[in-house]
C-alpha positions in Angstrom: 0.0 -0.2 0.2 1.0 3.5 -0.8 2.0 5.3 1.8 0.3 7.8 1.1 -3.5 6.3 0.5 -5.5 7.5 3.7 -6.0 5.0 6.3 -9.0 2.9 6.0 -12.0 2.8 7.9 -12.9 -0.6 7.6 -11.9 -4.7 6.7 -13.6 -7.4 5.8 -13.3 -11.1 4.9 -15.8 -12.5 2.3 -15.6 -16.2 1.6 -14.6 -17.5 -2.1 -17.4 -18.2 -4.5 -16.3 -21.9 -4.2 -17.0 -22.2 -0.9 -20.4 -20.5 -1.2 -21.3 -23.5 -3.7 -20.0 -25.6 -1.4 -21.8 -24.4 1.8 -25.4 -24.7 0.2 -24.3 -28.3 -0.5 -23.7 -29.4 2.7 -25.6 -31.3 4.3 -27.8 -29.2 7.6 -27.0 -31.8 10.1 -23.3 -33.8 10.6 -24.5 -36.2 13.5 -21.2 -38.5 12.6 -17.7 -37.2 14.0 -15.7 -39.0 11.2 -18.0 -37.3 8.6 -17.4 -33.9 10.2 -14.2 -34.1 9.7 -13.7 -35.8 6.1 -16.4 -33.0 5.4 -13.4 -30.4 6.7 -10.6 -32.0 5.7 -12.6 -31.8 1.8 -13.2 -28.1 1.9 -9.4 -27.5 3.1 -8.1 -29.4 -0.2 -10.3 -27.4 -2.4 -9.2 -24.0 -0.7 -5.6 -25.6 -1.4 -6.7 -26.2 -5.2 -8.7 -22.8 -5.6 -5.4 -21.0 -4.2 -7.6 -19.2 -1.9 -5.4 -20.0 1.0 -3.8 -22.7 3.2 -4.7 -26.2 3.5 -7.1 -25.7 6.5 -11.1 -25.3 7.2 -13.3 -25.9 10.0 -16.7 -26.3 10.9 -18.8 -24.9 13.8 -21.8 -27.1 14.7 -24.3 -28.3 17.2 -22.8 -30.4 19.6 -25.7 -32.6 20.4 -27.8 -32.2 17.0 -25.1 -32.0 14.5 -26.7 -28.8 13.1 -24.0 -27.0 11.0 -23.5 -23.1 11.8 -20.9 -22.6 9.0 -18.1 -23.8 7.7 -14.8 -21.3 6.9 -11.3 -22.1 5.0 -8.2 -20.3 5.6 -8.5 -16.8 3.6 -4.8 -15.4 4.7 -3.7 -15.5 0.6 -7.2 -14.4 -0.6 -7.9 -11.5 2.1 -4.3 -10.0 2.9 -5.4 -10.2 6.2 -3.4 -12.4 8.7 -5.9 -13.3 11.0 -8.3 -14.8 8.6 -7.2 -18.4 9.4 -10.1 -21.1 9.1 -11.3 -21.6 12.4 -11.7 -17.3 12.9 -13.8 -17.4 10.0 -15.9 -19.9 10.8 -16.1 -18.6 14.5 -17.0 -15.0 13.0 -19.6 -16.6 10.5 -21.1 -18.2 13.2 -21.5 -15.5 15.1 -22.8 -13.3 12.7 -25.5 -16.0 11.7 -26.4 -16.5 15.6 -26.2 -12.4 16.2 -24.1 -13.3 19.1 -20.1 -13.0 19.5 -20.8 -15.7 22.6 -21.9 -19.0 20.8 -22.3 -20.1 24.2 -25.4 -18.2 25.6 -28.0 -20.7 25.2 -26.8 -23.5 27.8 -29.1 -26.3 25.4 -27.4 -25.7 22.5 -23.8 -26.1 23.0 -21.6 -26.1 20.0 -18.8 -27.2 18.7 -15.5 -26.4 16.7 -13.9 -29.2 14.0 -11.1 -28.5 12.6 -8.7 -30.4 10.5 -5.9 -29.5 11.9 -4.8 -28.0 15.7 -5.3 -24.7 16.3 -2.4 -21.9 16.0 -1.9 -19.7 19.4 -4.1 -17.3 18.0 -7.2 -19.5 16.9 -6.3 -20.8 20.4 -7.1 -18.0 22.0 -10.1 -17.1 19.4 -12.3 -20.5 20.5 -11.9 -19.9 24.4 -13.8 -16.5 23.9 -16.1 -18.0 21.3 -18.4 -19.6 23.7 -17.7 -23.0 22.2 -18.1 -25.6 24.2 -15.7 -28.8 22.2 -13.2 -28.4 20.1 -12.1 -31.6 17.5 -8.9 -31.7 15.3 -6.9 -34.4 13.5 -3.5 -33.2 12.8 -1.6 -32.1 15.9 0.2 -28.7 16.2 3.6 -30.2 16.2 3.0 -32.2 12.9 1.6 -29.1 11.3 4.6 -27.4 11.6 6.4 -30.3 10.6 4.8 -30.8 7.6 4.4 -27.2 6.0 6.9 -25.2 7.7 3.7 -23.1 9.0 5.2 -21.3 12.8 1.9 -22.1 15.0 3.7 -19.8 17.9 3.6 -20.2 21.4 1.0 -22.8 22.2 1.2 -23.6 25.9 2.4 -27.2 26.7 -0.5 -27.1 29.1 -3.5 -25.6 26.1 -5.4 -28.9 26.8 -5.7 -28.3 30.5 -6.5 -24.9 29.9 -9.6 -25.4 27.6 -11.2 -28.3 29.6 -10.9 -25.9 32.8 -12.8 -23.7 30.8 -15.4 -26.0 30.1 -14.6 -27.1 26.7 -14.1 -31.0 25.5 -11.2 -31.8 23.1 -11.1 -34.8 21.3 -8.2 -35.2 18.9 -6.6 -37.7 16.1 -9.5 -39.1 13.8 -8.2 -39.2 10.2 -4.7 -38.1 10.9 -3.1 -39.7 8.2 -5.8 -38.6 5.5 -5.7 -35.2 6.7 -1.9 -35.2 6.8 -2.0 -36.2 3.0 -3.5 -32.3 2.3 -0.9 -30.9 4.3 1.5 -32.4 2.3 0.1 -31.8 -1.0 0.4 -28.1 0.2 4.4 -28.6 1.4 4.7 -29.9 -2.1 2.7 -26.9 -4.1 4.7 -24.1 -1.8 8.0 -26.0 -3.0 7.6 -25.9 -6.7 6.8 -22.7 -6.3 2.7 -22.7 -6.9 1.3 -21.0 -3.8 3.4 -18.8 -1.7 4.5 -19.4 2.2 2.9 -17.3 5.0 3.0 -17.6 8.8 0.2 -19.5 10.6 -2.4 -22.3 10.0 
């Protein structure tokens, strides 16, 4: 941006057209945990193929019914916004849809965040304050860093205990090999020079 450009008064993130079309085909309810993770991983792979961001996707669902509230992908590259990680996008879209920053306002409708990779330090803070009551992810952070070269930030060693202390249940590791494949494809594209590496998941 030129230094003489006026200071902006707003910013925003808009999902790409392919994701809008994808959202229209998502089932309204996904009760099976494996099906949820496979759906997230498929969207993450599509994000890389479309060139709109990194190999990450997330869903926000009703924990009990499986009703899908929102779907998000990493949009750092297409939006030029460093905080546009998949988890932040999915949580923000969910908050917009329900009209409340606190997704845990109604105890009868606990909500879960499902992602194909462990949240980075930024996304960890975001999910804590979002009001979700469960986190389900596949690939652990150290593997994300090893495979992709991303810096996931100073995630505390006791992150799981910190979430559970705040009433957020944690499940991990489902379909890890399948989800890792999408990360490895991303790494191959970076090595080939078809995708630019940036910091964070």
